[in-house]
TORKOL-4160 file (C-alpha; in steps of 0.2 Angstrom, whole numbers, padded with zeros to 4 digits, m for minus):
169
<pt num="1" X="m0028" Y="m0141" Z="0081"/>
<pt num="2" X="m0043" Y="m0129" Z="0086"/>
<pt num="3" X="m0032" Y="m0115" Z="0089"/>
<pt num="4" X="m0024" Y="m0118" Z="0073"/>
<pt num="5" X="m0041" Y="m0117" Z="0063"/>
<pt num="6" X="m0045" Y="m0102" Z="0073"/>
<pt num="7" X="m0029" Y="m0094" Z="0067"/>
<pt num="8" X="m0033" Y="m0099" Z="0048"/>
<pt num="9" X="m0050" Y="m0092" Z="0049"/>
<pt num="10" X="m0044" Y="m0076" Z="0058"/>
<pt num="11" X="m0031" Y="m0073" Z="0045"/>
<pt num="12" X="m0043" Y="m0077" Z="0031"/>
<pt num="13" X="m0059" Y="m0069" Z="0035"/>
<pt num="14" X="m0055" Y="m0058" Z="0051"/>
<pt num="15" X="m0066" Y="m0067" Z="0062"/>
<pt num="16" X="m0066" Y="m0083" Z="0073"/>
<pt num="17" X="m0082" Y="m0094" Z="0070"/>
<pt num="18" X="m0092" Y="m0098" Z="0085"/>
<pt num="19" X="m0092" Y="m0116" Z="0080"/>
<pt num="20" X="m0073" Y="m0117" Z="0082"/>
<pt num="21" X="m0076" Y="m0109" Z="0100"/>
<pt num="22" X="m0090" Y="m0121" Z="0105"/>
<pt num="23" X="m0081" Y="m0136" Z="0099"/>
<pt num="24" X="m0065" Y="m0132" Z="0109"/>
<pt num="25" X="m0075" Y="m0128" Z="0124"/>
<pt num="26" X="m0084" Y="m0145" Z="0123"/>
<pt num="27" X="m0068" Y="m0155" Z="0119"/>
<pt num="28" X="m0059" Y="m0146" Z="0132"/>
<pt num="29" X="m0071" Y="m0150" Z="0146"/>
<pt num="30" X="m0072" Y="m0169" Z="0141"/>
<pt num="31" X="m0052" Y="m0169" Z="0140"/>
<pt num="32" X="m0051" Y="m0162" Z="0157"/>
<pt num="33" X="m0064" Y="m0173" Z="0165"/>
<pt num="34" X="m0062" Y="m0190" Z="0154"/>
<pt num="35" X="m0043" Y="m0190" Z="0150"/>
<pt num="36" X="m0035" Y="m0181" Z="0164"/>
<pt num="37" X="m0048" Y="m0186" Z="0177"/>
<pt num="38" X="m0051" Y="m0168" Z="0183"/>
<pt num="39" X="m0067" Y="m0169" Z="0195"/>
<pt num="40" X="m0066" Y="m0151" Z="0201"/>
<pt num="41" X="m0079" Y="m0144" Z="0189"/>
<pt num="42" X="m0079" Y="m0128" Z="0199"/>
<pt num="43" X="m0061" Y="m0125" Z="0194"/>
<pt num="44" X="m0064" Y="m0130" Z="0176"/>
<pt num="45" X="m0079" Y="m0117" Z="0174"/>
<pt num="46" X="m0069" Y="m0104" Z="0183"/>
<pt num="47" X="m0054" Y="m0107" Z="0170"/>
<pt num="48" X="m0066" Y="m0104" Z="0156"/>
<pt num="49" X="m0075" Y="m0089" Z="0163"/>
<pt num="50" X="m0060" Y="m0080" Z="0170"/>
<pt num="51" X="m0053" Y="m0074" Z="0155"/>
<pt num="52" X="m0069" Y="m0068" Z="0148"/>
<pt num="53" X="m0073" Y="m0058" Z="0164"/>
<pt num="54" X="m0055" Y="m0051" Z="0164"/>
<pt num="55" X="m0054" Y="m0046" Z="0146"/>
<pt num="56" X="m0072" Y="m0040" Z="0145"/>
<pt num="57" X="m0067" Y="m0022" Z="0148"/>
<pt num="58" X="m0055" Y="m0023" Z="0134"/>
<pt num="59" X="m0069" Y="m0029" Z="0122"/>
<pt num="60" X="m0080" Y="m0014" Z="0128"/>
<pt num="61" X="m0066" Y="m0001" Z="0123"/>
<pt num="62" X="m0064" Y="m0011" Z="0107"/>
<pt num="63" X="m0046" Y="m0015" Z="0112"/>
<pt num="64" X="m0047" Y="m0033" Z="0110"/>
<pt num="65" X="m0059" Y="m0044" Z="0099"/>
<pt num="66" X="m0072" Y="m0055" Z="0105"/>
<pt num="67" X="m0065" Y="m0070" Z="0096"/>
<pt num="68" X="m0048" Y="m0067" Z="0105"/>
<pt num="69" X="m0057" Y="m0067" Z="0122"/>
<pt num="70" X="m0067" Y="m0083" Z="0117"/>
<pt num="71" X="m0051" Y="m0092" Z="0112"/>
<pt num="72" X="m0043" Y="m0088" Z="0129"/>
<pt num="73" X="m0059" Y="m0097" Z="0137"/>
<pt num="74" X="m0056" Y="m0112" Z="0126"/>
<pt num="75" X="m0038" Y="m0113" Z="0132"/>
<pt num="76" X="m0045" Y="m0111" Z="0149"/>
<pt num="77" X="m0056" Y="m0127" Z="0146"/>
<pt num="78" X="m0040" Y="m0137" Z="0142"/>
<pt num="79" X="m0027" Y="m0129" Z="0154"/>
<pt num="80" X="m0028" Y="m0127" Z="0173"/>
<pt num="81" X="m0030" Y="m0108" Z="0179"/>
<pt num="82" X="m0011" Y="m0107" Z="0182"/>
<pt num="83" X="m0007" Y="m0114" Z="0165"/>
<pt num="84" X="m0020" Y="m0103" Z="0156"/>
<pt num="85" X="m0013" Y="m0088" Z="0166"/>
<pt num="86" X="0004" Y="m0092" Z="0158"/>
<pt num="87" X="m0004" Y="m0094" Z="0142"/>
<pt num="88" X="m0011" Y="m0077" Z="0143"/>
<pt num="89" X="0005" Y="m0068" Z="0149"/>
<pt num="90" X="0015" Y="m0078" Z="0134"/>
<pt num="91" X="0002" Y="m0073" Z="0122"/>
<pt num="92" X="0004" Y="m0054" Z="0127"/>
<pt num="93" X="0022" Y="m0055" Z="0126"/>
<pt num="94" X="0022" Y="m0063" Z="0110"/>
<pt num="95" X="0010" Y="m0051" Z="0103"/>
<pt num="96" X="0021" Y="m0037" Z="0109"/>
<pt num="97" X="0037" Y="m0045" Z="0100"/>
<pt num="98" X="0025" Y="m0046" Z="0084"/>
<pt num="99" X="0021" Y="m0028" Z="0085"/>
<pt num="100" X="0039" Y="m0023" Z="0087"/>
<pt num="101" X="0044" Y="m0034" Z="0072"/>
<pt num="102" X="0030" Y="m0027" Z="0062"/>
<pt num="103" X="0036" Y="m0009" Z="0066"/>
<pt num="104" X="0054" Y="m0014" Z="0060"/>
<pt num="105" X="0050" Y="m0023" Z="0045"/>
<pt num="106" X="0035" Y="m0012" Z="0038"/>
<pt num="107" X="0043" Y="0004" Z="0044"/>
<pt num="108" X="0025" Y="0010" Z="0049"/>
<pt num="109" X="0029" Y="0019" Z="0065"/>
<pt num="110" X="0019" Y="0034" Z="0058"/>
<pt num="111" X="0003" Y="0023" Z="0055"/>
<pt num="112" X="0005" Y="0015" Z="0072"/>
<pt num="113" X="0007" Y="0032" Z="0081"/>
<pt num="114" X="m0009" Y="0038" Z="0071"/>
<pt num="115" X="m0018" Y="0023" Z="0078"/>
<pt num="116" X="m0013" Y="0026" Z="0095"/>
<pt num="117" X="m0017" Y="0044" Z="0095"/>
<pt num="118" X="m0034" Y="0040" Z="0086"/>
<pt num="119" X="m0037" Y="0027" Z="0100"/>
<pt num="120" X="m0033" Y="0038" Z="0114"/>
<pt num="121" X="m0042" Y="0053" Z="0108"/>
<pt num="122" X="m0058" Y="0044" Z="0105"/>
<pt num="123" X="m0056" Y="0036" Z="0122"/>
<pt num="124" X="m0054" Y="0053" Z="0130"/>
<pt num="125" X="m0069" Y="0060" Z="0121"/>
<pt num="126" X="m0080" Y="0046" Z="0126"/>
<pt num="127" X="m0073" Y="0047" Z="0144"/>
<pt num="128" X="m0079" Y="0065" Z="0145"/>
<pt num="129" X="m0096" Y="0061" Z="0139"/>
<pt num="130" X="m0097" Y="0045" Z="0149"/>
<pt num="131" X="m0102" Y="0035" Z="0134"/>
<pt num="132" X="m0091" Y="0020" Z="0133"/>
<pt num="133" X="m0103" Y="0006" Z="0127"/>
<pt num="134" X="m0106" Y="0002" Z="0109"/>
<pt num="135" X="m0095" Y="0016" Z="0102"/>
<pt num="136" X="m0081" Y="0012" Z="0090"/>
<pt num="137" X="m0064" Y="0019" Z="0096"/>
<pt num="138" X="m0060" Y="0022" Z="0078"/>
<pt num="139" X="m0070" Y="0032" Z="0065"/>
<pt num="140" X="m0076" Y="0023" Z="0050"/>
<pt num="141" X="m0064" Y="0031" Z="0038"/>
<pt num="142" X="m0050" Y="0027" Z="0049"/>
<pt num="143" X="m0053" Y="0008" Z="0049"/>
<pt num="144" X="m0040" Y="0006" Z="0035"/>
<pt num="145" X="m0026" Y="0012" Z="0048"/>
<pt num="146" X="m0032" Y="0000" Z="0061"/>
<pt num="147" X="m0032" Y="m0015" Z="0049"/>
<pt num="148" X="m0014" Y="m0011" Z="0042"/>
<pt num="149" X="m0008" Y="m0007" Z="0060"/>
<pt num="150" X="m0016" Y="m0021" Z="0070"/>
<pt num="151" X="m0011" Y="m0038" Z="0072"/>
<pt num="152" X="m0021" Y="m0055" Z="0073"/>
<pt num="153" X="m0020" Y="m0060" Z="0092"/>
<pt num="154" X="m0025" Y="m0077" Z="0088"/>
<pt num="155" X="m0007" Y="m0081" Z="0082"/>
<pt num="156" X="0001" Y="m0076" Z="0099"/>
<pt num="157" X="m0013" Y="m0086" Z="0108"/>
<pt num="158" X="m0009" Y="m0102" Z="0098"/>
<pt num="159" X="0010" Y="m0099" Z="0101"/>
<pt num="160" X="0007" Y="m0097" Z="0119"/>
<pt num="161" X="m0003" Y="m0112" Z="0121"/>
<pt num="162" X="0010" Y="m0122" Z="0112"/>
<pt num="163" X="0024" Y="m0116" Z="0125"/>
<pt num="164" X="0012" Y="m0121" Z="0139"/>
<pt num="165" X="0009" Y="m0137" Z="0131"/>
<pt num="166" X="0027" Y="m0141" Z="0132"/>
<pt num="167" X="0033" Y="m0136" Z="0115"/>
<pt num="168" X="0043" Y="m0122" Z="0111"/>
<pt num="169" X="0044" Y="m0107" Z="0098"/>
């Protein structure tokens, strides 16, 4: 339900409120400890922090949103490290499939390629200057391209979590 709330707010407002994240972390830890009897607190903490550490470089280069990374921390509160790894892999595969479907149905290959070239061009410029932090990878006037070409990663995270919980797509 928390991931569904995150998807709804992400689709509606292009952001995931920290209240959803904090609530998910608290409920997830209590679920693991009280319902599942998991007393390996170190693994619970590592499961929460591992996605943050692994995906933080992608946030720095603006390839992944902070809300999406925090959602993986929430799934890490509910899932074991192995289960969360499956969730991450499934979410990435589902996101790729959604991106391909979006290309096919919206016929926006040109916009996607423009987005790709803008991204890598700006990354290259920042790599030459050595300035990666705090600089957007897309110019302000090109944000429309990003909005139209991008996908909401919260949706694949939800779908990946459903599959890991034993559901199916």
